VORO-463375 format. One line per 3 residues: their letters; for each residue x, y, z of C-alpha. Coordinates in steps of 0.2 Angstrom, whole numbers, plus 5000, padded with zeros to 4 digits. Example, Ala and Ser with C-alpha at 12.3 -4.5 7.8 and 13.67 -1.06 7.14 Angstrom:
2
AS> 5062:4978:5039  5068:4995:5036 .
***
This chain:
689
XXX> 5755:5535:5500  5757:5527:5515  5770:5512:5515 .
XXX> 5758:5495:5520  5770:5483:5531  5765:5466:5536 .
XXX> 5765:5462:5554  5782:5452:5559  5774:5445:5573 .
XXX> 5769:5423:5569  5753:5426:5581  5745:5438:5569 .
XXX> 5747:5422:5555  5743:5409:5566  5726:5417:5572 .
XXX> 5723:5419:5554  5726:5402:5551  5713:5395:5566 .
XXX> 5700:5406:5557  5701:5399:5540  5702:5382:5547 .
XXX> 5685:5384:5557  5679:5392:5541  5683:5375:5532 .
XXX> 5671:5366:5543  5658:5380:5540  5657:5381:5523 .
XXX> 5645:5368:5513  5654:5349:5511  5642:5345:5497 .
XXX> 5642:5352:5478  5633:5367:5473  5620:5368:5458 .
XXX> 5633:5378:5447  5622:5386:5435  5618:5406:5435 .
XXX> 5601:5409:5427  5588:5423:5429  5570:5422:5422 .
XXX> 5568:5432:5406  5586:5428:5402  5592:5415:5387 .
XXX> 5601:5400:5396  5618:5401:5392  5624:5383:5395 .
XXX> 5623:5365:5387  5605:5359:5386  5600:5352:5406 .
XXX> 5593:5335:5407  5587:5330:5422  5597:5315:5431 .
XXX> 5584:5309:5444  5568:5311:5447  5560:5326:5458 .
XXX> 5545:5336:5462  5541:5353:5457  5540:5364:5471 .
XXX> 5528:5378:5471  5532:5395:5473  5531:5407:5485 .
XXX> 5516:5414:5476  5508:5399:5473  5507:5393:5490 .
XXX> 5502:5410:5495  5487:5410:5483  5482:5393:5489 .
XXX> 5482:5398:5507  5472:5413:5502  5461:5402:5494 .
XXX> 5460:5386:5507  5457:5401:5522  5443:5409:5513 .
XXX> 5436:5391:5511  5426:5383:5525  5421:5364:5524 .
XXX> 5409:5359:5535  5413:5345:5549  5397:5332:5553 .
XXX> 5399:5320:5566  5387:5304:5562  5377:5296:5574 .
XXX> 5376:5278:5572  5361:5275:5582  5350:5285:5571 .
XXX> 5351:5273:5556  5347:5258:5569  5330:5268:5575 .
XXX> 5324:5270:5557  5327:5251:5553  5319:5247:5567 .
XXX> 5305:5259:5564  5302:5251:5546  5302:5233:5553 .
XXX> 5288:5237:5564  5278:5248:5551  5259:5242:5547 .
XXX> 5261:5241:5528  5246:5233:5524  5243:5225:5508 .
XXX> 5264:5231:5505  5270:5219:5518  5280:5210:5505 .
XXX> 5290:5227:5503  5295:5226:5521  5312:5219:5516 .
XXX> 5317:5230:5503  5312:5245:5512  5324:5239:5526 .
XXX> 5338:5237:5515  5335:5254:5508  5337:5262:5524 .
XXX> 5353:5254:5526  5358:5260:5512  5353:5278:5516 .
XXX> 5361:5278:5532  5376:5270:5527  5380:5288:5518 .
XXX> 5371:5299:5529  5358:5310:5529  5359:5329:5533 .
XXX> 5345:5342:5535  5347:5350:5520  5361:5351:5509 .
XXX> 5361:5367:5503  5363:5375:5520  5380:5370:5521 .
XXX> 5388:5382:5507  5402:5370:5502  5404:5357:5489 .
XXX> 5413:5348:5502  5412:5340:5519  5419:5331:5533 .
XXX> 5411:5316:5540  5416:5307:5556  5413:5289:5557 .
XXX> 5421:5278:5571  5434:5290:5575  5438:5293:5559 .
XXX> 5437:5311:5547  5433:5310:5530  5433:5322:5515 .
XXX> 5419:5318:5504  5408:5327:5491  5391:5334:5498 .
XXX> 5382:5324:5484  5388:5309:5492  5376:5310:5506 .
XXX> 5355:5314:5506  5346:5326:5512  5330:5321:5522 .
XXX> 5319:5325:5507  5329:5315:5495  5330:5300:5507 .
XXX> 5310:5301:5508  5309:5301:5490  5320:5286:5490 .
XXX> 5308:5275:5501  5294:5281:5490  5303:5275:5474 .
XXX> 5307:5259:5482  5289:5254:5488  5282:5261:5470 .
XXX> 5295:5247:5463  5288:5233:5475  5270:5236:5476 .
XXX> 5266:5243:5457  5248:5250:5456  5248:5257:5474 .
XXX> 5248:5275:5479  5266:5274:5488  5263:5291:5495 .
XXX> 5249:5289:5504  5257:5271:5511  5271:5279:5517 .
XXX> 5262:5293:5526  5249:5282:5533  5262:5268:5539 .
XXX> 5274:5283:5545  5289:5278:5533  5292:5297:5532 .
XXX> 5294:5301:5550  5306:5288:5552  5318:5298:5541 .
XXX> 5328:5310:5552  5347:5316:5550  5360:5306:5557 .
XXX> 5374:5320:5552  5375:5333:5564  5384:5348:5561 .
XXX> 5399:5352:5575  5403:5371:5572  5417:5372:5585 .
XXX> 5429:5359:5575  5422:5368:5557  5430:5384:5564 .
XXX> 5447:5377:5569  5448:5368:5552  5444:5383:5544 .
XXX> 5460:5391:5551  5471:5378:5551  5467:5372:5532 .
XXX> 5483:5379:5525  5492:5366:5533  5484:5352:5523 .
XXX> 5490:5361:5507  5503:5351:5497  5519:5360:5494 .
XXX> 5522:5353:5477  5515:5354:5459  5519:5338:5449 .
XXX> 5535:5327:5445  5548:5327:5433  5554:5312:5427 .
XXX> 5572:5307:5426  5580:5311:5407  5567:5326:5404 .
XXX> 5575:5340:5396  5573:5354:5407  5580:5368:5398 .
XXX> 5589:5369:5381  5605:5381:5377  5598:5398:5372 .
XXX> 5580:5394:5377  5572:5410:5387  5571:5404:5405 .
XXX> 5553:5408:5407  5543:5408:5425  5538:5389:5422 .
XXX> 5557:5383:5419  5563:5396:5432  5551:5386:5444 .
XXX> 5557:5370:5436  5576:5373:5439  5574:5381:5456 .
XXX> 5565:5364:5460  5579:5353:5452  5592:5364:5461 .
XXX> 5586:5361:5479  5584:5342:5475  5601:5342:5467 .
XXX> 5610:5350:5482  5600:5340:5495  5603:5322:5489 .
XXX> 5615:5324:5475  5628:5338:5475  5647:5335:5473 .
XXX> 5651:5319:5463  5669:5321:5462  5682:5314:5474 .
XXX> 5679:5322:5492  5697:5326:5494  5696:5339:5479 .
XXX> 5679:5345:5489  5690:5348:5504  5704:5356:5495 .
XXX> 5692:5368:5487  5684:5371:5503  5701:5374:5510 .
XXX> 5707:5387:5498  5690:5396:5499  5691:5398:5518 .
XXX> 5710:5404:5515  5703:5418:5499  5688:5424:5512 .
XXX> 5701:5426:5527  5715:5435:5516  5702:5445:5511 .
XXX> 5697:5450:5529  5715:5454:5532  5719:5464:5520 .
XXX> 5703:5475:5522  5710:5476:5539  5729:5481:5534 .
XXX> 5722:5494:5523  5710:5502:5533  5720:5501:5549 .
XXX> 5735:5490:5550  5739:5495:5569  5722:5483:5572 .
XXX> 5735:5468:5569  5746:5474:5582  5733:5472:5594 .
XXX> 5727:5454:5598  5713:5458:5609  5705:5469:5593 .
XXX> 5711:5457:5579  5704:5441:5587  5688:5451:5590 .
XXX> 5684:5455:5572  5689:5437:5567  5674:5432:5581 .
XXX> 5664:5441:5571  5666:5436:5555  5664:5417:5562 .
XXX> 5650:5420:5571  5642:5428:5554  5646:5413:5545 .
XXX> 5640:5400:5558  5624:5409:5561  5620:5409:5541 .
XXX> 5625:5391:5539  5616:5384:5555  5600:5394:5549 .
XXX> 5603:5388:5529  5605:5369:5535  5591:5367:5550 .
XXX> 5579:5382:5548  5581:5390:5529  5565:5397:5530 .
XXX> 5570:5408:5546  5586:5414:5537  5577:5433:5537 .
XXX> 5577:5434:5553  5594:5433:5557  5601:5451:5563 .
XXX> 5618:5450:5551  5618:5469:5553  5621:5468:5569 .
XXX> 5639:5463:5567  5640:5480:5559  5636:5488:5577 .
XXX> 5644:5476:5587  5661:5484:5575  5655:5502:5577 .
XXX> 5658:5502:5594  5676:5499:5594  5681:5505:5577 .
XXX> 5680:5519:5565  5669:5518:5551  5684:5518:5538 .
XXX> 5686:5499:5547  5670:5494:5550  5663:5497:5531 .
XXX> 5674:5486:5521  5676:5471:5536  5657:5470:5537 .
XXX> 5655:5467:5518  5670:5455:5519  5660:5446:5534 .
XXX> 5644:5444:5522  5655:5435:5508  5650:5419:5517 .
XXX> 5633:5421:5514  5636:5421:5495  5644:5402:5499 .
XXX> 5632:5395:5511  5614:5402:5509  5604:5395:5493 .
XXX> 5598:5414:5491  5615:5421:5496  5614:5435:5483 .
XXX> 5599:5440:5488  5603:5440:5507  5621:5449:5504 .
XXX> 5613:5463:5494  5599:5465:5507  5609:5466:5521 .
XXX> 5623:5475:5514  5612:5489:5512  5604:5487:5529 .
XXX> 5622:5488:5537  5626:5502:5527  5613:5514:5532 .
XXX> 5614:5506:5551  5633:5513:5551  5626:5530:5547 .
XXX> 5611:5531:5557  5618:5523:5572  5627:5538:5576 .
XXX> 5612:5549:5578  5600:5536:5587  5612:5524:5598 .
XXX> 5606:5528:5614  5591:5521:5624  5574:5522:5615 .
XXX> 5583:5529:5600  5588:5513:5596  5572:5507:5591 .
XXX> 5573:5520:5577  5589:5512:5569  5581:5498:5569 .
XXX> 5567:5505:5559  5580:5510:5546  5588:5494:5544 .
XXX> 5570:5486:5543  5567:5501:5528  5581:5496:5520 .
XXX> 5580:5477:5520  5563:5479:5514  5569:5492:5499 .
XXX> 5582:5479:5496  5571:5465:5495  5557:5475:5483 .
XXX> 5569:5481:5473  5575:5462:5468  5558:5458:5466 .
XXX> 5554:5468:5455  5571:5466:5444  5567:5446:5444 .
XXX> 5548:5449:5440  5541:5440:5456  5526:5444:5466 .
XXX> 5528:5454:5482  5516:5445:5492  5525:5436:5505 .
XXX> 5521:5442:5519  5531:5431:5531  5546:5436:5524 .
XXX> 5542:5455:5530  5537:5449:5545  5553:5440:5547 .
XXX> 5563:5454:5542  5555:5464:5554  5558:5453:5570 .
XXX> 5576:5453:5563  5578:5471:5563  5570:5472:5582 .
XXX> 5584:5457:5586  5596:5471:5582  5589:5481:5598 .
XXX> 5588:5463:5609  5605:5458:5604  5615:5474:5606 .
XXX> 5618:5474:5624  5630:5460:5621  5642:5473:5616 .
XXX> 5646:5475:5636  5650:5455:5636  5661:5457:5623 .
XXX> 5671:5473:5632  5674:5461:5645  5680:5446:5635 .
XXX> 5690:5455:5623  5695:5470:5635  5691:5483:5623 .
XXX> 5684:5501:5627  5667:5506:5618  5661:5520:5611 .
XXX> 5648:5520:5626  5661:5517:5639  5671:5533:5631 .
XXX> 5657:5544:5633  5652:5539:5651  5671:5543:5656 .
XXX> 5669:5560:5649  5654:5564:5660  5661:5575:5671 .
XXX> 5643:5576:5682  5643:5557:5687  5660:5552:5687 .
XXX> 5669:5551:5704  5685:5555:5699  5685:5568:5688 .
XXX> 5674:5576:5701  5688:5574:5714  5699:5581:5701 .
XXX> 5689:5597:5700  5690:5598:5719  5707:5596:5723 .
XXX> 5716:5603:5707  5702:5615:5699  5715:5622:5689 .
XXX> 5720:5608:5681  5702:5604:5678  5698:5619:5668 .
XXX> 5715:5614:5658  5707:5598:5654  5692:5604:5648 .
XXX> 5700:5616:5637  5712:5603:5629  5697:5591:5626 .
XXX> 5688:5605:5616  5703:5609:5608  5708:5590:5605 .
XXX> 5690:5586:5598  5692:5600:5585  5709:5592:5581 .
XXX> 5704:5574:5577  5688:5580:5570  5699:5588:5554 .
XXX> 5709:5573:5551  5696:5558:5556  5704:5553:5571 .
XXX> 5695:5545:5585  5685:5559:5593  5678:5549:5610 .
XXX> 5696:5542:5613  5705:5557:5612  5693:5567:5622 .
XXX> 5692:5553:5636  5710:5554:5636  5710:5572:5637 .
XXX> 5699:5571:5652  5712:5560:5663  5729:5566:5655 .
XXX> 5734:5575:5672  5726:5567:5685  5742:5564:5694 .
XXX> 5740:5582:5697  5729:5577:5712  5743:5570:5723 .
XXX> 5752:5588:5722  5740:5600:5716  5751:5617:5721 .
XXX> 5766:5611:5711  5757:5617:5698  5754:5634:5694 .
XXX> 5736:5633:5688  5730:5627:5704  5738:5641:5715 .
XXX> 5732:5659:5719  5748:5667:5713  5755:5674:5729 .
XXX> 5766:5661:5735  5776:5649:5724  5778:5630:5727 .
XXX> 5795:5630:5720  5803:5645:5727  5812:5636:5738 .
XXX> 5817:5622:5728  5833:5619:5716  5827:5618:5697 .
XXX> 5831:5600:5699  5819:5597:5715  5805:5607:5704 .
XXX> 5808:5599:5688  5808:5580:5699  5790:5584:5706 .
XXX> 5782:5591:5690  5788:5576:5679  5781:5565:5694 .
XXX> 5763:5568:5690  5765:5556:5676  5769:5542:5686 .
XXX> 5757:5547:5698  5744:5549:5685  5748:5532:5680 .
XXX> 5745:5525:5698  5729:5533:5699  5723:5527:5683 .
XXX> 5728:5509:5689  5720:5511:5705  5704:5517:5698 .
XXX> 5703:5505:5685  5703:5517:5669  5707:5505:5654 .
XXX> 5722:5503:5648  5720:5512:5632  5716:5529:5642 .
XXX> 5734:5524:5653  5742:5525:5638  5739:5543:5634 .
XXX> 5745:5548:5653  5763:5541:5648  5763:5549:5632 .
XXX> 5758:5565:5633  5775:5571:5638  5784:5558:5629 .
XXX> 5801:5560:5633  5803:5579:5633  5811:5589:5646 .
XXX> 5803:5602:5660  5807:5616:5650  5805:5630:5662 .
XXX> 5816:5622:5675  5829:5617:5662  5830:5633:5658 .
XXX> 5835:5641:5675  5846:5625:5677  5857:5631:5662 .
XXX> 5856:5648:5668  5865:5643:5683  5878:5636:5675 .
XXX> 5873:5618:5672  5877:5610:5656  5865:5599:5644 .
XXX> 5880:5585:5645  5878:5582:5663  5872:5569:5670 .
XXX> 5862:5581:5683  5852:5587:5665  5845:5570:5663 .
XXX> 5833:5575:5678  5824:5586:5667  5818:5572:5655 .
XXX> 5801:5564:5655  5801:5547:5659  5789:5544:5648 .
XXX> 5784:5535:5630  5784:5542:5616  5767:5545:5606 .
XXX> 5764:5530:5594  5745:5534:5587  5738:5551:5580 .
XXX> 5728:5553:5596  5742:5552:5607  5749:5565:5596 .
XXX> 5734:5577:5595  5735:5576:5615  5754:5579:5615 .
XXX> 5752:5595:5603  5735:5603:5613  5741:5600:5629 .
XXX> 5757:5610:5626  5748:5622:5614  5734:5625:5627 .
XXX> 5746:5627:5644  5758:5640:5633  5744:5650:5629 .
XXX> 5740:5653:5645  5755:5658:5652  5757:5670:5637 .
XXX> 5756:5689:5641  5756:5697:5624  5741:5687:5615 .
XXX> 5742:5696:5599  5736:5685:5586  5754:5684:5577 .
XXX> 5760:5678:5595  5749:5665:5599  5753:5659:5580 .
XXX> 5771:5659:5582  5770:5651:5600  5759:5636:5592 .
XXX> 5772:5634:5578  5786:5635:5588  5779:5621:5600 .
XXX> 5775:5611:5586  5791:5611:5577  5801:5610:5593 .
XXX> 5791:5593:5597  5795:5587:5578  5815:5593:5580 .
XXX> 5815:5582:5598  5810:5568:5587  5794:5564:5598 .
XXX> 5784:5561:5583  5795:5549:5576  5786:5533:5582 .
XXX> 5767:5540:5578  5758:5535:5562  5752:5551:5558 .
XXX> 5756:5561:5541  5764:5577:5538  5747:5581:5529 .
XXX> 5738:5577:5545  5750:5586:5555  5749:5602:5543 .
XXX> 5730:5601:5546  5731:5599:5566  5742:5614:5567 .
XXX> 5729:5624:5558  5715:5618:5569  5725:5623:5585 .
XXX> 5730:5640:5579  5711:5643:5574  5706:5637:5592 .
XXX> 5721:5647:5602  5717:5664:5593  5699:5660:5597 .
XXX> 5700:5656:5614  5713:5671:5618  5705:5686:5606 .
XXX> 5707:5703:5614  5692:5709:5625  5686:5725:5625 .
XXX> 5693:5736:5638  5681:5741:5651  5684:5757:5661 .
XXX> 5691:5757:5679  5681:5757:5695  5689:5774:5697 .
XXX> 5684:5781:5682  5667:5774:5685  5665:5785:5700 .
XXX> 5672:5800:5692  5656:5799:5679  5645:5796:5694 .
XXX> 5650:5810:5702  5649:5822:5686  5631:5816:5682 .
XXX> 5628:5820:5699  5634:5838:5698  5625:5841:5683 .
XXX> 5608:5835:5689  5609:5845:5704  5613:5862:5692 .
XX> 5597:5857:5682  5587:5857:5699 .
***
């Protein structure tokens, strides 16, 4: 087991402390409702008594049902015309009542009473028990039975006349005097306003369902938490955290927040330490992970404080994609899990959010490797949405609640789309933190659109072909031990770009007729060979290649010797202990990562196998083992983090790859033999004819 070493740099712990301090202010500054309960389970605590009066909040299911009921019910809206009642009064005042003139005052009073309530044409046509009546600029909701229909108003007039003039035929008098004609509707239906109220009726819906007074027993110890009790406890919890919360000394609350922030920060620190401790030695990558951690916590806090109903729209799984662009999956998954932990503390429904976005993040991490370009990102967003809905539905089934909250589903869908909209920010983070994303590495490997690689293929075609072979070999070796394949592929394409400065110095770029080194001493040849490392670094800087790629250029030979010319130096009488021997040593840096080790070994093995005359499998295997064992003996791998198990796996992959590339070919007949066969066949044909 690899020993875990804590970083010695104080900057690592200083950044950790700063992140913990920020987290202290992000954590809630009021206490939480410290009871955990579940519908259908017994109440495990002491009997809970309400400390204050609070409203009982309607559940989402109740709100949905009422919203649907209100949406399906249409309440007609009527506008009252005040002139109609006055005209009816004036008509009664001037009517010819004959022997019933004494009833005029009573009839006028009755008309005033009728029109004070209002008259509609036909009550049955409204289709509702309630109507809105606008009087003097104000709309009042009233029962339909409180207003008169035209027929009812006429009967009221006739009844009044019968009371005032007994023994007369009141109906005949009303017809003769035209009293029936004065009754016309003063309430006119406003269809446009009626339709508008129909669509906005849900806005008038109350969110509460009664009030619980202080001192009421909410739930007794051991009592089963029913749906009704759970609704009351949920309402009490909201009011408690909003207005009461923590009642102890504020110093203890702040101390608790400090310790909690240190705990969460420590979990993040150890998640990095156990998955890839080298990150702690790279300030830009370390600070990037801390930033994502605080960004996730800040988003949860702001949404929970100011818009808790919209928290499902926050694309928390986007932070997993932000990490996946720069880190391996073995780092991303544990760090992403730690990033979600503040949801359990900050959000009111933290457990639900944690499970939902953990499931979505895990699936997104897996599918993003297949759907990460162009419109395929929408496919990845769809998988994230499916995971969110599945986890949400599963939690609702467990809790026994109805799954009719379509608003939440809409928010989850929008949040999944925000993952696509927010992903381009990765390029901004790449600039700010000076990181190299997987997409950037893939672009660097594109031989069709990359100017520097095109220049390499023209100036040093042999080196270009060598780089392609090394890239493929590195790909296989890196995949076998879980190293960063995209990084080592890009590094393999650029590790020898320094040979463009003097391509004829290297045998793979010559036609074999004339040797560049035939008039040079071994020391001079070694000098020109070794120089390609420094030239490569200069070209890389000039073309703004990332530092992580430049590191491969100066480490792919480490501090080894230019072996061929060093051997000639020794053959010519040179001594290994002489000062001249130093001229044959590469002025490079030993590899420190698994990827750098892989490139060094693949580069050496590919070049050596290319120059080998006898390519029998035994010879090739012996050559690979000799090269790798030689690098180990020279101490070139002493500063790397590769294990012997991983090294043996890489050795096996390289051997297999070299054997496949250099397998024996079928011996084709020479041209002379082919011509002889053609002549012989010609003679046979002539004899036949």
